[in-house]
C-alpha positions in Angstrom: 0.2 -11.4 -14.7 2.1 -13.2 -11.9 5.4 -13.1 -13.9 4.9 -9.4 -14.6 4.4 -8.6 -10.9 7.6 -10.5 -10.1 9.5 -9.0 -13.0 8.7 -5.4 -11.8 9.7 -6.2 -8.3 6.5 -6.5 -6.4 7.6 -7.8 -3.0 4.7 -10.3 -2.4 2.6 -11.9 -5.1 -0.4 -14.2 -4.5 -1.7 -15.8 -7.7 -5.4 -15.4 -8.4 -7.6 -17.3 -10.8 -7.7 -15.3 -14.1 -6.7 -11.9 -15.3 -10.3 -10.9 -15.9 -11.5 -12.2 -12.6 -8.5 -12.6 -10.1 -10.6 -13.0 -7.0 -13.3 -15.4 -8.2 -14.4 -17.9 -10.8 -17.8 -17.3 -12.6 -18.0 -21.0 -13.4 -18.3 -22.0 -9.7 -21.5 -22.1 -7.7 -21.8 -19.1 -5.3 -20.8 -21.2 -2.2 -17.7 -22.6 -3.8 -16.7 -19.2 -5.2 -17.0 -17.7 -1.7 -14.6 -20.3 -0.4 -12.2 -19.6 -3.2 -12.3 -15.9 -2.5 -11.7 -16.5 1.2 -8.8 -18.7 0.3 -7.2 -16.1 -1.9 -7.8 -13.3 0.6 -6.4 -15.4 3.5 -3.4 -16.2 1.4 -2.8 -12.5 0.7 -3.1 -11.6 4.4 -0.6 -14.3 5.3 1.8 -13.1 2.6 1.6 -9.6 4.1 2.8 -11.0 7.4 5.7 -12.8 5.9 9.2 -11.3 5.9 10.6 -11.1 2.4 13.9 -9.8 1.0 13.1 -10.2 -2.7 10.0 -10.6 -4.9 8.3 -13.7 -3.6 5.4 -15.8 -5.1 3.1 -17.2 -2.4 1.0 -20.2 -3.0 -2.5 -19.1 -1.9 -3.1 -22.5 -0.4 0.0 -22.4 1.8 0.7 -18.7 2.3 
């Protein structure tokens, strides 16, 4: 879905895990999944603060 978001012109895209569960991973234990969700959410918040001029894909680990 990342490529679709960029193709339609979404200004900021932070890649999740899977289409069916973008903010988690049911295969992880609850503590690890909580850290993953926090990582994705923090990456998204950082992406919102970034100035962009074109559709931009942010690495959730570095955003």
